[in-house]
CHARMM internal coordinates of N, CA and C (Angstrom, degrees):
IC EDIT
DIST 1 N 1 CA 1.4611
DIST 1 CA 1 C 1.5233
ANGL 1 N 1 CA 1 C 109.89
DIST 1 C 2 N 1.3206
ANGL 1 CA 1 C 2 N 115.39
DIHE 1 N 1 CA 1 C 2 N 155.38
DIST 2 N 2 CA 1.4635
ANGL 1 C 2 N 2 CA 121.10
DIHE 1 CA 1 C 2 N 2 CA -178.31
DIST 2 CA 2 C 1.5208
ANGL 2 N 2 CA 2 C 110.32
DIHE 1 C 2 N 2 CA 2 C -80.65
DIST 2 C 3 N 1.3412
ANGL 2 CA 2 C 3 N 117.61
DIHE 2 N 2 CA 2 C 3 N 147.52
DIST 3 N 3 CA 1.4674
ANGL 2 C 3 N 3 CA 119.19
DIHE 2 CA 2 C 3 N 3 CA 176.61
DIST 3 CA 3 C 1.5229
ANGL 3 N 3 CA 3 C 110.52
DIHE 2 C 3 N 3 CA 3 C -64.71
DIST 3 C 4 N 1.3250
ANGL 3 CA 3 C 4 N 114.98
DIHE 3 N 3 CA 3 C 4 N 146.44
DIST 4 N 4 CA 1.4639
ANGL 3 C 4 N 4 CA 120.11
DIHE 3 CA 3 C 4 N 4 CA -179.67
DIST 4 CA 4 C 1.5310
ANGL 4 N 4 CA 4 C 109.99
DIHE 3 C 4 N 4 CA 4 C -73.15
DIST 4 C 5 N 1.3160
ANGL 4 CA 4 C 5 N 116.95
DIHE 4 N 4 CA 4 C 5 N 131.46
DIST 5 N 5 CA 1.4643
ANGL 4 C 5 N 5 CA 121.81
DIHE 4 CA 4 C 5 N 5 CA 179.24
DIST 5 CA 5 C 1.5280
ANGL 5 N 5 CA 5 C 109.87
DIHE 4 C 5 N 5 CA 5 C -72.64
DIST 5 C 6 N 1.3231
ANGL 5 CA 5 C 6 N 115.65
DIHE 5 N 5 CA 5 C 6 N 152.61
DIST 6 N 6 CA 1.4582
ANGL 5 C 6 N 6 CA 119.74
DIHE 5 CA 5 C 6 N 6 CA 175.60
DIST 6 CA 6 C 1.5199
ANGL 6 N 6 CA 6 C 109.52
DIHE 5 C 6 N 6 CA 6 C -62.79
DIST 6 C 7 N 1.3359
ANGL 6 CA 6 C 7 N 117.62
DIHE 6 N 6 CA 6 C 7 N 146.58
DIST 7 N 7 CA 1.4621
ANGL 6 C 7 N 7 CA 119.45
DIHE 6 CA 6 C 7 N 7 CA 176.71
DIST 7 CA 7 C 1.5280
ANGL 7 N 7 CA 7 C 110.91
DIHE 6 C 7 N 7 CA 7 C -64.95
DIST 7 C 8 N 1.3184
ANGL 7 CA 7 C 8 N 116.45
DIHE 7 N 7 CA 7 C 8 N 153.51
DIST 8 N 8 CA 1.4510
ANGL 7 C 8 N 8 CA 121.97
DIHE 7 CA 7 C 8 N 8 CA 177.13
DIST 8 CA 8 C 1.5293
ANGL 8 N 8 CA 8 C 109.53
DIHE 7 C 8 N 8 CA 8 C -70.14
DIST 8 C 9 N 1.3306
ANGL 8 CA 8 C 9 N 116.16
DIHE 8 N 8 CA 8 C 9 N -44.08
DIST 9 N 9 CA 1.4650
ANGL 8 C 9 N 9 CA 122.44
DIHE 8 CA 8 C 9 N 9 CA 177.10
DIST 9 CA 9 C 1.5270
ANGL 9 N 9 CA 9 C 107.78
DIHE 8 C 9 N 9 CA 9 C -130.49
DIST 9 C 10 N 1.3278
ANGL 9 CA 9 C 10 N 115.87
DIHE 9 N 9 CA 9 C 10 N 127.90
DIST 10 N 10 CA 1.4615
ANGL 9 C 10 N 10 CA 121.47
DIHE 9 CA 9 C 10 N 10 CA 174.20
DIST 10 CA 10 C 1.5219
ANGL 10 N 10 CA 10 C 107.39
DIHE 9 C 10 N 10 CA 10 C -142.09
DIST 10 C 11 N 1.3177
ANGL 10 CA 10 C 11 N 116.45
DIHE 10 N 10 CA 10 C 11 N 96.29
DIST 11 N 11 CA 1.4585
ANGL 10 C 11 N 11 CA 120.83
DIHE 10 CA 10 C 11 N 11 CA 179.99
DIST 11 CA 11 C 1.5204
ANGL 11 N 11 CA 11 C 109.23
DIHE 10 C 11 N 11 CA 11 C -125.70
DIST 11 C 12 N 1.3241
ANGL 11 CA 11 C 12 N 115.39
DIHE 11 N 11 CA 11 C 12 N 147.86
DIST 12 N 12 CA 1.4557
ANGL 11 C 12 N 12 CA 121.81
DIHE 11 CA 11 C 12 N 12 CA -176.05
DIST 12 CA 12 C 1.5235
ANGL 12 N 12 CA 12 C 110.43
DIHE 11 C 12 N 12 CA 12 C -130.93
DIST 12 C 13 N 1.3174
ANGL 12 CA 12 C 13 N 115.45
DIHE 12 N 12 CA 12 C 13 N 124.14
DIST 13 N 13 CA 1.4654
ANGL 12 C 13 N 13 CA 124.00
DIHE 12 CA 12 C 13 N 13 CA 171.88
DIST 13 CA 13 C 1.5361
ANGL 13 N 13 CA 13 C 113.38
DIHE 12 C 13 N 13 CA 13 C 54.98
DIST 13 C 14 N 1.3473
ANGL 13 CA 13 C 14 N 116.71
DIHE 13 N 13 CA 13 C 14 N 42.35
DIST 14 N 14 CA 1.4745
ANGL 13 C 14 N 14 CA 119.88
DIHE 13 CA 13 C 14 N 14 CA 176.63
DIST 14 CA 14 C 1.5190
ANGL 14 N 14 CA 14 C 109.58
DIHE 13 C 14 N 14 CA 14 C -65.50
DIST 14 C 15 N 1.3117
ANGL 14 CA 14 C 15 N 114.89
DIHE 14 N 14 CA 14 C 15 N 134.33
DIST 15 N 15 CA 1.4578
ANGL 14 C 15 N 15 CA 122.00
DIHE 14 CA 14 C 15 N 15 CA -178.66
DIST 15 CA 15 C 1.5193
ANGL 15 N 15 CA 15 C 108.60
DIHE 14 C 15 N 15 CA 15 C -137.99
DIST 15 C 16 N 1.3371
ANGL 15 CA 15 C 16 N 116.34
DIHE 15 N 15 CA 15 C 16 N 138.83
DIST 16 N 16 CA 1.4616
ANGL 15 C 16 N 16 CA 120.78
DIHE 15 CA 15 C 16 N 16 CA 176.48
DIST 16 CA 16 C 1.5187
ANGL 16 N 16 CA 16 C 108.89
DIHE 15 C 16 N 16 CA 16 C -150.09
DIST 16 C 17 N 1.3249
ANGL 16 CA 16 C 17 N 115.99
DIHE 16 N 16 CA 16 C 17 N 132.03
DIST 17 N 17 CA 1.4672
ANGL 16 C 17 N 17 CA 122.47
DIHE 16 CA 16 C 17 N 17 CA 175.76
DIST 17 CA 17 C 1.5110
ANGL 17 N 17 CA 17 C 109.55
DIHE 16 C 17 N 17 CA 17 C -124.06
DIST 17 C 18 N 1.3084
ANGL 17 CA 17 C 18 N 115.82
DIHE 17 N 17 CA 17 C 18 N 151.79
DIST 18 N 18 CA 1.4633
ANGL 17 C 18 N 18 CA 122.72
DIHE 17 CA 17 C 18 N 18 CA 173.98
DIST 18 CA 18 C 1.5155
ANGL 18 N 18 CA 18 C 107.57
DIHE 17 C 18 N 18 CA 18 C -126.04
DIST 18 C 19 N 1.3204
ANGL 18 CA 18 C 19 N 116.27
DIHE 18 N 18 CA 18 C 19 N 124.55
DIST 19 N 19 CA 1.4673
ANGL 18 C 19 N 19 CA 122.08
DIHE 18 CA 18 C 19 N 19 CA -178.88
DIST 19 CA 19 C 1.5333
ANGL 19 N 19 CA 19 C 111.11
DIHE 18 C 19 N 19 CA 19 C 51.77
DIST 19 C 20 N 1.3333
ANGL 19 CA 19 C 20 N 115.48
DIHE 19 N 19 CA 19 C 20 N 41.27
DIST 20 N 20 CA 1.4579
ANGL 19 C 20 N 20 CA 120.31
DIHE 19 CA 19 C 20 N 20 CA 177.54
DIST 20 CA 20 C 1.5195
ANGL 20 N 20 CA 20 C 115.18
DIHE 19 C 20 N 20 CA 20 C 78.34
DIST 20 C 21 N 1.3232
ANGL 20 CA 20 C 21 N 117.13
DIHE 20 N 20 CA 20 C 21 N -0.49
DIST 21 N 21 CA 1.4654
ANGL 20 C 21 N 21 CA 120.53
DIHE 20 CA 20 C 21 N 21 CA -179.15
DIST 21 CA 21 C 1.5348
ANGL 21 N 21 CA 21 C 109.63
DIHE 20 C 21 N 21 CA 21 C -104.62
DIST 21 C 22 N 1.3306
ANGL 21 CA 21 C 22 N 117.68
DIHE 21 N 21 CA 21 C 22 N 121.14
DIST 22 N 22 CA 1.4656
ANGL 21 C 22 N 22 CA 118.92
DIHE 21 CA 21 C 22 N 22 CA -177.66
DIST 22 CA 22 C 1.5227
ANGL 22 N 22 CA 22 C 112.41
DIHE 21 C 22 N 22 CA 22 C -65.93
DIST 22 C 23 N 1.3357
ANGL 22 CA 22 C 23 N 116.17
DIHE 22 N 22 CA 22 C 23 N 130.79
DIST 23 N 23 CA 1.4625
ANGL 22 C 23 N 23 CA 121.72
DIHE 22 CA 22 C 23 N 23 CA 174.94
DIST 23 CA 23 C 1.5254
ANGL 23 N 23 CA 23 C 109.84
DIHE 22 C 23 N 23 CA 23 C -101.12
DIST 23 C 24 N 1.3367
ANGL 23 CA 23 C 24 N 116.08
DIHE 23 N 23 CA 23 C 24 N -38.31
DIST 24 N 24 CA 1.4598
ANGL 23 C 24 N 24 CA 122.89
DIHE 23 CA 23 C 24 N 24 CA 177.83
DIST 24 CA 24 C 1.5239
ANGL 24 N 24 CA 24 C 106.48
DIHE 23 C 24 N 24 CA 24 C -137.27
DIST 24 C 25 N 1.3290
ANGL 24 CA 24 C 25 N 116.67
DIHE 24 N 24 CA 24 C 25 N 132.80
DIST 25 N 25 CA 1.4597
ANGL 24 C 25 N 25 CA 120.33
DIHE 24 CA 24 C 25 N 25 CA -175.47
DIST 25 CA 25 C 1.5306
ANGL 25 N 25 CA 25 C 110.54
DIHE 24 C 25 N 25 CA 25 C -129.65
DIST 25 C 26 N 1.3288
ANGL 25 CA 25 C 26 N 116.52
DIHE 25 N 25 CA 25 C 26 N 110.69
DIST 26 N 26 CA 1.4674
ANGL 25 C 26 N 26 CA 124.16
DIHE 25 CA 25 C 26 N 26 CA 172.09
DIST 26 CA 26 C 1.5364
ANGL 26 N 26 CA 26 C 113.22
DIHE 25 C 26 N 26 CA 26 C 55.34
DIST 26 C 27 N 1.3314
ANGL 26 CA 26 C 27 N 116.57
DIHE 26 N 26 CA 26 C 27 N 47.83
DIST 27 N 27 CA 1.4663
ANGL 26 C 27 N 27 CA 121.96
DIHE 26 CA 26 C 27 N 27 CA -179.58
DIST 27 CA 27 C 1.5251
ANGL 27 N 27 CA 27 C 110.32
DIHE 26 C 27 N 27 CA 27 C -81.40
DIST 27 C 28 N 1.3264
ANGL 27 CA 27 C 28 N 116.30
DIHE 27 N 27 CA 27 C 28 N 128.97
DIST 28 N 28 CA 1.4575
ANGL 27 C 28 N 28 CA 122.47
DIHE 27 CA 27 C 28 N 28 CA 176.03
DIST 28 CA 28 C 1.5269
ANGL 28 N 28 CA 28 C 108.57
DIHE 27 C 28 N 28 CA 28 C -122.95
DIST 28 C 29 N 1.3253
ANGL 28 CA 28 C 29 N 115.80
DIHE 28 N 28 CA 28 C 29 N 129.32
DIST 29 N 29 CA 1.4724
ANGL 28 C 29 N 29 CA 121.94
DIHE 28 CA 28 C 29 N 29 CA 179.78
DIST 29 CA 29 C 1.5246
ANGL 29 N 29 CA 29 C 107.89
DIHE 28 C 29 N 29 CA 29 C -136.09
DIST 29 C 30 N 1.3281
ANGL 29 CA 29 C 30 N 116.16
DIHE 29 N 29 CA 29 C 30 N 136.63
DIST 30 N 30 CA 1.4586
ANGL 29 C 30 N 30 CA 121.69
DIHE 29 CA 29 C 30 N 30 CA 172.56
DIST 30 CA 30 C 1.5249
ANGL 30 N 30 CA 30 C 106.25
DIHE 29 C 30 N 30 CA 30 C -133.76
DIST 30 C 31 N 1.3269
ANGL 30 CA 30 C 31 N 116.21
DIHE 30 N 30 CA 30 C 31 N 111.11
DIST 31 N 31 CA 1.4620
ANGL 30 C 31 N 31 CA 121.20
DIHE 30 CA 30 C 31 N 31 CA -175.99
DIST 31 CA 31 C 1.5239
ANGL 31 N 31 CA 31 C 109.79
DIHE 30 C 31 N 31 CA 31 C -124.19
DIST 31 C 32 N 1.3410
ANGL 31 CA 31 C 32 N 115.76
DIHE 31 N 31 CA 31 C 32 N 118.73
DIST 32 N 32 CA 1.4606
ANGL 31 C 32 N 32 CA 121.69
DIHE 31 CA 31 C 32 N 32 CA 178.87
DIST 32 CA 32 C 1.5330
ANGL 32 N 32 CA 32 C 110.17
DIHE 31 C 32 N 32 CA 32 C -82.51
DIST 32 C 33 N 1.3202
ANGL 32 CA 32 C 33 N 116.09
DIHE 32 N 32 CA 32 C 33 N 160.96
DIST 33 N 33 CA 1.4679
ANGL 32 C 33 N 33 CA 120.96
DIHE 32 CA 32 C 33 N 33 CA 174.66
DIST 33 CA 33 C 1.5220
ANGL 33 N 33 CA 33 C 109.36
DIHE 32 C 33 N 33 CA 33 C -54.96
DIST 33 C 34 N 1.3284
ANGL 33 CA 33 C 34 N 115.78
DIHE 33 N 33 CA 33 C 34 N 137.40
DIST 34 N 34 CA 1.4552
ANGL 33 C 34 N 34 CA 120.69
DIHE 33 CA 33 C 34 N 34 CA -179.41
DIST 34 CA 34 C 1.5134
ANGL 34 N 34 CA 34 C 113.65
DIHE 33 C 34 N 34 CA 34 C 85.24
DIST 34 C 35 N 1.3250
ANGL 34 CA 34 C 35 N 116.98
DIHE 34 N 34 CA 34 C 35 N -6.55
DIST 35 N 35 CA 1.4648
ANGL 34 C 35 N 35 CA 120.89
DIHE 34 CA 34 C 35 N 35 CA 179.44
DIST 35 CA 35 C 1.5140
ANGL 35 N 35 CA 35 C 111.30
DIHE 34 C 35 N 35 CA 35 C -82.48
DIST 35 C 36 N 1.3073
ANGL 35 CA 35 C 36 N 115.29
DIHE 35 N 35 CA 35 C 36 N 171.28
DIST 36 N 36 CA 1.4588
ANGL 35 C 36 N 36 CA 122.33
DIHE 35 CA 35 C 36 N 36 CA 179.06
DIST 36 CA 36 C 1.5134
ANGL 36 N 36 CA 36 C 109.25
DIHE 35 C 36 N 36 CA 36 C -125.55
DIST 36 C 37 N 1.3313
ANGL 36 CA 36 C 37 N 115.51
DIHE 36 N 36 CA 36 C 37 N 148.76
DIST 37 N 37 CA 1.4592
ANGL 36 C 37 N 37 CA 121.22
DIHE 36 CA 36 C 37 N 37 CA 177.48
DIST 37 CA 37 C 1.5139
ANGL 37 N 37 CA 37 C 108.02
DIHE 36 C 37 N 37 CA 37 C -137.23
DIST 37 C 38 N 1.3076
ANGL 37 CA 37 C 38 N 116.59
DIHE 37 N 37 CA 37 C 38 N 128.06
DIST 38 N 38 CA 1.4569
ANGL 37 C 38 N 38 CA 121.40
DIHE 37 CA 37 C 38 N 38 CA 175.07
DIST 38 CA 38 C 1.5171
ANGL 38 N 38 CA 38 C 109.45
DIHE 37 C 38 N 38 CA 38 C -117.10
DIST 38 C 39 N 1.3172
ANGL 38 CA 38 C 39 N 116.99
DIHE 38 N 38 CA 38 C 39 N 136.76
DIST 39 N 39 CA 1.4622
ANGL 38 C 39 N 39 CA 121.87
DIHE 38 CA 38 C 39 N 39 CA 174.91
DIST 39 CA 39 C 1.5193
ANGL 39 N 39 CA 39 C 107.83
DIHE 38 C 39 N 39 CA 39 C -110.92
DIST 39 C 40 N 1.3102
ANGL 39 CA 39 C 40 N 115.97
DIHE 39 N 39 CA 39 C 40 N 115.81
DIST 40 N 40 CA 1.4551
ANGL 39 C 40 N 40 CA 121.90
DIHE 39 CA 39 C 40 N 40 CA -176.41
DIST 40 CA 40 C 1.5178
ANGL 40 N 40 CA 40 C 107.84
DIHE 39 C 40 N 40 CA 40 C -128.50
DIST 40 C 41 N 1.3234
ANGL 40 CA 40 C 41 N 116.54
DIHE 40 N 40 CA 40 C 41 N 137.25
DIST 41 N 41 CA 1.4627
ANGL 40 C 41 N 41 CA 119.55
DIHE 40 CA 40 C 41 N 41 CA 177.05
DIST 41 CA 41 C 1.5073
ANGL 41 N 41 CA 41 C 111.14
DIHE 40 C 41 N 41 CA 41 C 171.27
DIST 41 C 42 N 1.3030
ANGL 41 CA 41 C 42 N 114.26
DIHE 41 N 41 CA 41 C 42 N 174.47
DIST 42 N 42 CA 1.4579
ANGL 41 C 42 N 42 CA 121.87
DIHE 41 CA 41 C 42 N 42 CA -177.87
DIST 42 CA 42 C 1.5264
ANGL 42 N 42 CA 42 C 110.70
DIHE 41 C 42 N 42 CA 42 C -70.34
DIST 42 C 43 N 1.3396
ANGL 42 CA 42 C 43 N 115.80
DIHE 42 N 42 CA 42 C 43 N 162.00
DIST 43 N 43 CA 1.4631
ANGL 42 C 43 N 43 CA 120.54
DIHE 42 CA 42 C 43 N 43 CA 171.79
DIST 43 CA 43 C 1.5224
ANGL 43 N 43 CA 43 C 108.16
DIHE 42 C 43 N 43 CA 43 C -54.94
DIST 43 C 44 N 1.3211
ANGL 43 CA 43 C 44 N 116.09
DIHE 43 N 43 CA 43 C 44 N 136.04
DIST 44 N 44 CA 1.4579
ANGL 43 C 44 N 44 CA 120.08
DIHE 43 CA 43 C 44 N 44 CA -179.72
DIST 44 CA 44 C 1.5166
ANGL 44 N 44 CA 44 C 113.06
DIHE 43 C 44 N 44 CA 44 C 80.20
DIST 44 C 45 N 1.3375
ANGL 44 CA 44 C 45 N 117.27
DIHE 44 N 44 CA 44 C 45 N 10.32
DIST 45 N 45 CA 1.4586
ANGL 44 C 45 N 45 CA 120.67
DIHE 44 CA 44 C 45 N 45 CA -176.99
DIST 45 CA 45 C 1.5183
ANGL 45 N 45 CA 45 C 115.28
DIHE 44 C 45 N 45 CA 45 C -83.89
DIST 45 C 46 N 1.3333
ANGL 45 CA 45 C 46 N 118.41
DIHE 45 N 45 CA 45 C 46 N -4.67
DIST 46 N 46 CA 1.4544
ANGL 45 C 46 N 46 CA 121.45
DIHE 45 CA 45 C 46 N 46 CA 176.58
DIST 46 CA 46 C 1.5124
ANGL 46 N 46 CA 46 C 115.33
DIHE 45 C 46 N 46 CA 46 C 102.33
DIST 46 C 47 N 1.3247
ANGL 46 CA 46 C 47 N 118.60
DIHE 46 N 46 CA 46 C 47 N 8.17
DIST 47 N 47 CA 1.4662
ANGL 46 C 47 N 47 CA 121.10
DIHE 46 CA 46 C 47 N 47 CA -177.82
DIST 47 CA 47 C 1.5318
ANGL 47 N 47 CA 47 C 111.57
DIHE 46 C 47 N 47 CA 47 C -64.66
DIST 47 C 48 N 1.3040
ANGL 47 CA 47 C 48 N 117.79
DIHE 47 N 47 CA 47 C 48 N -51.40
DIST 48 N 48 CA 1.4635
ANGL 47 C 48 N 48 CA 121.19
DIHE 47 CA 47 C 48 N 48 CA -178.96
DIST 48 CA 48 C 1.5190
ANGL 48 N 48 CA 48 C 110.92
DIHE 47 C 48 N 48 CA 48 C -65.90
DIST 48 C 49 N 1.3126
ANGL 48 CA 48 C 49 N 117.96
DIHE 48 N 48 CA 48 C 49 N -40.61
DIST 49 N 49 CA 1.4674
ANGL 48 C 49 N 49 CA 121.04
DIHE 48 CA 48 C 49 N 49 CA 177.14
DIST 49 CA 49 C 1.5184
ANGL 49 N 49 CA 49 C 110.18
DIHE 48 C 49 N 49 CA 49 C -60.33
DIST 49 C 50 N 1.3245
ANGL 49 CA 49 C 50 N 117.24
DIHE 49 N 49 CA 49 C 50 N -41.73
DIST 50 N 50 CA 1.4690
ANGL 49 C 50 N 50 CA 120.92
DIHE 49 CA 49 C 50 N 50 CA 177.49
DIST 50 CA 50 C 1.5174
ANGL 50 N 50 CA 50 C 110.56
DIHE 49 C 50 N 50 CA 50 C -60.12
DIST 50 C 51 N 1.3251
ANGL 50 CA 50 C 51 N 117.52
DIHE 50 N 50 CA 50 C 51 N -49.21
DIST 51 N 51 CA 1.4648
ANGL 50 C 51 N 51 CA 120.60
DIHE 50 CA 50 C 51 N 51 CA -179.93
DIST 51 CA 51 C 1.5218
ANGL 51 N 51 CA 51 C 111.31
DIHE 50 C 51 N 51 CA 51 C -62.26
DIST 51 C 52 N 1.3098
ANGL 51 CA 51 C 52 N 117.69
DIHE 51 N 51 CA 51 C 52 N -38.74
DIST 52 N 52 CA 1.4666
ANGL 51 C 52 N 52 CA 120.84
DIHE 51 CA 51 C 52 N 52 CA 178.64
DIST 52 CA 52 C 1.5268
ANGL 52 N 52 CA 52 C 111.41
DIHE 51 C 52 N 52 CA 52 C -65.61
DIST 52 C 53 N 1.3375
ANGL 52 CA 52 C 53 N 117.22
DIHE 52 N 52 CA 52 C 53 N -37.62
DIST 53 N 53 CA 1.4638
ANGL 52 C 53 N 53 CA 119.45
DIHE 52 CA 52 C 53 N 53 CA 176.07
DIST 53 CA 53 C 1.5283
ANGL 53 N 53 CA 53 C 110.45
DIHE 52 C 53 N 53 CA 53 C -66.94
DIST 53 C 54 N 1.3343
ANGL 53 CA 53 C 54 N 117.26
DIHE 53 N 53 CA 53 C 54 N -42.52
DIST 54 N 54 CA 1.4621
ANGL 53 C 54 N 54 CA 120.44
DIHE 53 CA 53 C 54 N 54 CA 179.81
DIST 54 CA 54 C 1.5248
ANGL 54 N 54 CA 54 C 111.69
DIHE 53 C 54 N 54 CA 54 C -64.07
DIST 54 C 55 N 1.3274
ANGL 54 CA 54 C 55 N 116.96
DIHE 54 N 54 CA 54 C 55 N -31.49
DIST 55 N 55 CA 1.4673
ANGL 54 C 55 N 55 CA 122.04
DIHE 54 CA 54 C 55 N 55 CA 179.45
DIST 55 CA 55 C 1.5248
ANGL 55 N 55 CA 55 C 112.56
DIHE 54 C 55 N 55 CA 55 C -83.44
DIST 55 C 56 N 1.3281
ANGL 55 CA 55 C 56 N 117.49
DIHE 55 N 55 CA 55 C 56 N -6.20
DIST 56 N 56 CA 1.4599
ANGL 55 C 56 N 56 CA 120.43
DIHE 55 CA 55 C 56 N 56 CA -178.98
DIST 56 CA 56 C 1.5084
ANGL 56 N 56 CA 56 C 114.09
DIHE 55 C 56 N 56 CA 56 C 80.95
DIST 56 C 57 N 1.3260
ANGL 56 CA 56 C 57 N 117.53
DIHE 56 N 56 CA 56 C 57 N 13.79
DIST 57 N 57 CA 1.4719
ANGL 56 C 57 N 57 CA 121.59
DIHE 56 CA 56 C 57 N 57 CA -179.40
DIST 57 CA 57 C 1.5204
ANGL 57 N 57 CA 57 C 112.51
DIHE 56 C 57 N 57 CA 57 C -87.08
DIST 57 C 58 N 1.3339
ANGL 57 CA 57 C 58 N 116.42
DIHE 57 N 57 CA 57 C 58 N -23.80
DIST 58 N 58 CA 1.4628
ANGL 57 C 58 N 58 CA 122.64
DIHE 57 CA 57 C 58 N 58 CA 178.27
DIST 58 CA 58 C 1.5193
ANGL 58 N 58 CA 58 C 106.89
DIHE 57 C 58 N 58 CA 58 C -128.67
DIST 58 C 59 N 1.3328
ANGL 58 CA 58 C 59 N 117.90
DIHE 58 N 58 CA 58 C 59 N 129.39
DIST 59 N 59 CA 1.4645
ANGL 58 C 59 N 59 CA 121.98
DIHE 58 CA 58 C 59 N 59 CA 179.02
DIST 59 CA 59 C 1.5291
ANGL 59 N 59 CA 59 C 108.32
DIHE 58 C 59 N 59 CA 59 C -84.10
DIST 59 C 60 N 1.3280
ANGL 59 CA 59 C 60 N 117.51
DIHE 59 N 59 CA 59 C 60 N 126.98
DIST 60 N 60 CA 1.4589
ANGL 59 C 60 N 60 CA 119.72
DIHE 59 CA 59 C 60 N 60 CA 178.71
DIST 60 CA 60 C 1.5243
ANGL 60 N 60 CA 60 C 111.23
DIHE 59 C 60 N 60 CA 60 C -64.51
DIST 60 C 61 N 1.3307
ANGL 60 CA 60 C 61 N 116.56
DIHE 60 N 60 CA 60 C 61 N 151.40
DIST 61 N 61 CA 1.4628
ANGL 60 C 61 N 61 CA 121.55
DIHE 60 CA 60 C 61 N 61 CA 173.42
DIST 61 CA 61 C 1.5210
ANGL 61 N 61 CA 61 C 110.10
DIHE 60 C 61 N 61 CA 61 C -75.30
DIST 61 C 62 N 1.3264
ANGL 61 CA 61 C 62 N 116.60
DIHE 61 N 61 CA 61 C 62 N -29.57
DIST 62 N 62 CA 1.4556
ANGL 61 C 62 N 62 CA 121.48
DIHE 61 CA 61 C 62 N 62 CA -179.82
DIST 62 CA 62 C 1.5062
ANGL 62 N 62 CA 62 C 109.98
DIHE 61 C 62 N 62 CA 62 C -152.11
DIST 62 C 63 N 1.3086
ANGL 62 CA 62 C 63 N 115.46
DIHE 62 N 62 CA 62 C 63 N 164.60
DIST 63 N 63 CA 1.4453
ANGL 62 C 63 N 63 CA 121.05
DIHE 62 CA 62 C 63 N 63 CA 179.93
DIST 63 CA 63 C 1.5132
ANGL 63 N 63 CA 63 C 111.27
DIHE 62 C 63 N 63 CA 63 C 93.14
DIST 63 C 64 N 1.3321
ANGL 63 CA 63 C 64 N 114.95
DIHE 63 N 63 CA 63 C 64 N -179.83
DIST 64 N 64 CA 1.4584
ANGL 63 C 64 N 64 CA 120.23
DIHE 63 CA 63 C 64 N 64 CA -176.48
DIST 64 CA 64 C 1.5159
ANGL 64 N 64 CA 64 C 109.03
DIHE 63 C 64 N 64 CA 64 C -155.76
DIST 64 C 65 N 1.3263
ANGL 64 CA 64 C 65 N 115.66
DIHE 64 N 64 CA 64 C 65 N 169.91
DIST 65 N 65 CA 1.4493
ANGL 64 C 65 N 65 CA 118.22
DIHE 64 CA 64 C 65 N 65 CA 175.10
DIST 65 CA 65 C 1.5053
ANGL 65 N 65 CA 65 C 114.01
DIHE 64 C 65 N 65 CA 65 C 161.61
DIST 65 C 66 N 1.3343
ANGL 65 CA 65 C 66 N 112.85
DIHE 65 N 65 CA 65 C 66 N 175.90
DIST 66 N 66 CA 1.4526
ANGL 65 C 66 N 66 CA 121.87
DIHE 65 CA 65 C 66 N 66 CA -178.55
DIST 66 CA 66 C 1.5198
ANGL 66 N 66 CA 66 C 109.73
DIHE 65 C 66 N 66 CA 66 C -132.76
DIST 66 C 67 N 1.3223
ANGL 66 CA 66 C 67 N 115.30
DIHE 66 N 66 CA 66 C 67 N 143.41
DIST 67 N 67 CA 1.4630
ANGL 66 C 67 N 67 CA 123.04
DIHE 66 CA 66 C 67 N 67 CA 172.54
DIST 67 CA 67 C 1.5218
ANGL 67 N 67 CA 67 C 106.24
DIHE 66 C 67 N 67 CA 67 C -126.71
DIST 67 C 68 N 1.3244
ANGL 67 CA 67 C 68 N 116.59
DIHE 67 N 67 CA 67 C 68 N 123.26
DIST 68 N 68 CA 1.4652
ANGL 67 C 68 N 68 CA 122.75
DIHE 67 CA 67 C 68 N 68 CA -176.64
DIST 68 CA 68 C 1.5264
ANGL 68 N 68 CA 68 C 111.23
DIHE 67 C 68 N 68 CA 68 C 50.80
DIST 68 C 69 N 1.3288
ANGL 68 CA 68 C 69 N 115.91
DIHE 68 N 68 CA 68 C 69 N 37.98
DIST 69 N 69 CA 1.4568
ANGL 68 C 69 N 69 CA 121.74
DIHE 68 CA 68 C 69 N 69 CA 177.30
DIST 69 CA 69 C 1.5087
ANGL 69 N 69 CA 69 C 115.65
DIHE 68 C 69 N 69 CA 69 C 84.29
DIST 69 C 70 N 1.3272
ANGL 69 CA 69 C 70 N 118.11
DIHE 69 N 69 CA 69 C 70 N -9.54
DIST 70 N 70 CA 1.4676
ANGL 69 C 70 N 70 CA 121.64
DIHE 69 CA 69 C 70 N 70 CA -178.98
DIST 70 CA 70 C 1.5163
ANGL 70 N 70 CA 70 C 111.73
DIHE 69 C 70 N 70 CA 70 C -94.62
DIST 70 C 71 N 1.3274
ANGL 70 CA 70 C 71 N 116.05
DIHE 70 N 70 CA 70 C 71 N 138.11
DIST 71 N 71 CA 1.4584
ANGL 70 C 71 N 71 CA 122.02
DIHE 70 CA 70 C 71 N 71 CA 178.58
DIST 71 CA 71 C 1.5333
ANGL 71 N 71 CA 71 C 109.69
DIHE 70 C 71 N 71 CA 71 C -72.24
DIST 71 C 72 N 1.3241
ANGL 71 CA 71 C 72 N 116.97
DIHE 71 N 71 CA 71 C 72 N 120.11
DIST 72 N 72 CA 1.4728
ANGL 71 C 72 N 72 CA 119.58
DIHE 71 CA 71 C 72 N 72 CA -175.78
DIST 72 CA 72 C 1.5197
ANGL 72 N 72 CA 72 C 112.74
DIHE 71 C 72 N 72 CA 72 C -67.28
DIST 72 C 73 N 1.3150
ANGL 72 CA 72 C 73 N 118.30
DIHE 72 N 72 CA 72 C 73 N -18.46
DIST 73 N 73 CA 1.4686
ANGL 72 C 73 N 73 CA 120.32
DIHE 72 CA 72 C 73 N 73 CA 179.27
DIST 73 CA 73 C 1.5230
ANGL 73 N 73 CA 73 C 111.83
DIHE 72 C 73 N 73 CA 73 C -84.63
DIST 73 C 74 N 1.3306
ANGL 73 CA 73 C 74 N 118.02
DIHE 73 N 73 CA 73 C 74 N -11.44
DIST 74 N 74 CA 1.4685
ANGL 73 C 74 N 74 CA 120.64
DIHE 73 CA 73 C 74 N 74 CA -175.05
DIST 74 CA 74 C 1.5135
ANGL 74 N 74 CA 74 C 113.90
DIHE 73 C 74 N 74 CA 74 C -112.24
DIST 74 C 75 N 1.3332
ANGL 74 CA 74 C 75 N 117.81
DIHE 74 N 74 CA 74 C 75 N 9.65
DIST 75 N 75 CA 1.4723
ANGL 74 C 75 N 75 CA 120.23
DIHE 74 CA 74 C 75 N 75 CA 178.01
DIST 75 CA 75 C 1.4984
ANGL 75 N 75 CA 75 C 109.41
DIHE 74 C 75 N 75 CA 75 C -69.59
END
COOR INIT
IC SEED 1 N 1 CA 1 C
IC BUILD
């Protein structure tokens, strides 16, 4: 059998607050190659903050993870 490829997104307990107000709280995502991920929620629900953390544009306050093999805390 072929070795399992690394997941595209593997993050654990991502947390981010702004001015003491939580935007994302303990988010965990594991997405394999070929998988799909949808972010749905109300305005102010943390969707954009989540994408910014996954892109390495915003450093999470807590949690860890990798996107395409890169550590999101070290971008």
